[in-house]
KEDOBA-49261 format. One record per residue (C-alpha): residue number from 1; y, z negated, x. Coordinates in steps of 0.5 Angstrom, whole numbers, padded with zeros to 4 digits, always signed. Example, Ala and Ser with C-alpha at 12.3 -4.5 7.8 and 13.67 -1.06 7.14 Angstrom:
<sites>
<site 1; <-0009; -0016; +0025>>
<site 2; <-0002; -0014; +0027>>
</sites>
This chain:
<sites>
<site 1; <+0520; -0215; +0301>>
<site 2; <+0525; -0210; +0304>>
<site 3; <+0525; -0205; +0309>>
<site 4; <+0530; -0200; +0312>>
<site 5; <+0530; -0193; +0310>>
<site 6; <+0530; -0188; +0316>>
<site 7; <+0527; -0194; +0320>>
<site 8; <+0521; -0194; +0325>>
<site 9; <+0515; -0199; +0323>>
<site 10; <+0508; -0199; +0326>>
<site 11; <+0501; -0200; +0323>>
<site 12; <+0496; -0203; +0328>>
<site 13; <+0489; -0202; +0327>>
<site 14; <+0482; -0203; +0331>>
<site 15; <+0476; -0199; +0333>>
<site 16; <+0472; -0205; +0335>>
<site 17; <+0471; -0212; +0332>>
<site 18; <+0474; -0216; +0338>>
<site 19; <+0481; -0213; +0336>>
<site 20; <+0482; -0212; +0344>>
<site 21; <+0485; -0205; +0344>>
<site 22; <+0490; -0203; +0339>>
<site 23; <+0491; -0197; +0335>>
<site 24; <+0498; -0196; +0334>>
<site 25; <+0501; -0191; +0329>>
<site 26; <+0508; -0190; +0328>>
<site 27; <+0511; -0189; +0321>>
<site 28; <+0518; -0188; +0318>>
<site 29; <+0520; -0191; +0312>>
<site 30; <+0523; -0186; +0307>>
<site 31; <+0523; -0191; +0301>>
<site 32; <+0520; -0195; +0295>>
<site 33; <+0517; -0193; +0288>>
<site 34; <+0520; -0185; +0289>>
<site 35; <+0515; -0183; +0284>>
<site 36; <+0515; -0184; +0276>>
<site 37; <+0510; -0189; +0275>>
<site 38; <+0510; -0192; +0282>>
<site 39; <+0510; -0200; +0282>>
<site 40; <+0511; -0203; +0289>>
<site 41; <+0509; -0197; +0293>>
<site 42; <+0512; -0196; +0300>>
<site 43; <+0513; -0189; +0302>>
<site 44; <+0512; -0187; +0310>>
<site 45; <+0512; -0181; +0314>>
<site 46; <+0509; -0180; +0321>>
<site 47; <+0514; -0180; +0326>>
<site 48; <+0513; -0172; +0328>>
<site 49; <+0513; -0170; +0320>>
<site 50; <+0520; -0174; +0319>>
<site 51; <+0523; -0171; +0325>>
<site 52; <+0521; -0164; +0324>>
<site 53; <+0522; -0164; +0316>>
<site 54; <+0526; -0170; +0314>>
<site 55; <+0525; -0175; +0308>>
<site 56; <+0519; -0171; +0304>>
<site 57; <+0523; -0172; +0298>>
<site 58; <+0528; -0167; +0300>>
<site 59; <+0524; -0162; +0302>>
<site 60; <+0524; -0156; +0297>>
<site 61; <+0519; -0151; +0301>>
<site 62; <+0513; -0152; +0297>>
<site 63; <+0509; -0149; +0303>>
<site 64; <+0511; -0154; +0307>>
<site 65; <+0511; -0160; +0302>>
<site 66; <+0503; -0159; +0302>>
<site 67; <+0503; -0160; +0309>>
<site 68; <+0507; -0166; +0310>>
<site 69; <+0504; -0173; +0313>>
<site 70; <+0506; -0178; +0308>>
<site 71; <+0503; -0185; +0307>>
<site 72; <+0504; -0190; +0301>>
<site 73; <+0502; -0197; +0301>>
<site 74; <+0502; -0203; +0297>>
<site 75; <+0507; -0209; +0299>>
<site 76; <+0501; -0213; +0301>>
<site 77; <+0499; -0207; +0307>>
<site 78; <+0507; -0206; +0308>>
<site 79; <+0508; -0213; +0310>>
<site 80; <+0503; -0212; +0316>>
<site 81; <+0507; -0207; +0319>>
<site 82; <+0510; -0209; +0326>>
<site 83; <+0517; -0208; +0328>>
<site 84; <+0519; -0206; +0335>>
<site 85; <+0520; -0213; +0337>>
<site 86; <+0513; -0216; +0334>>
<site 87; <+0509; -0210; +0337>>
<site 88; <+0512; -0212; +0344>>
<site 89; <+0510; -0219; +0342>>
<site 90; <+0503; -0217; +0340>>
<site 91; <+0502; -0212; +0346>>
<site 92; <+0504; -0218; +0351>>
<site 93; <+0499; -0223; +0347>>
<site 94; <+0493; -0217; +0348>>
<site 95; <+0495; -0217; +0355>>
<site 96; <+0494; -0224; +0357>>
<site 97; <+0488; -0225; +0353>>
<site 98; <+0484; -0219; +0355>>
<site 99; <+0488; -0218; +0362>>
<site 100; <+0482; -0214; +0365>>
<site 101; <+0482; -0209; +0359>>
<site 102; <+0489; -0206; +0361>>
<site 103; <+0490; -0201; +0367>>
<site 104; <+0496; -0201; +0371>>
<site 105; <+0500; -0195; +0374>>
<site 106; <+0499; -0195; +0382>>
<site 107; <+0505; -0192; +0386>>
<site 108; <+0502; -0188; +0392>>
</sites>
């Protein structure tokens, strides 16, 4: 599996067993196997962290480096990430299946 470095992917999880309400997490892919000893490790940063500091491996300030929001995952978890298109499809499916769950914005 290959991901595009510097591009955005989405992780979705749920807080309830019915899988009605998705919790969406936005990550920027920064690379694979970036450390010695890595074996299929995919590295991401939260979007805020990436926008503010750039790819974590380019940050040289040790004070900042310890505060970076870095996520690593093996390929089996990375395969479950969503692109913008697949996330749109998931949300459309949720809206159809659980129509009474999601609100509307009403103009006044």
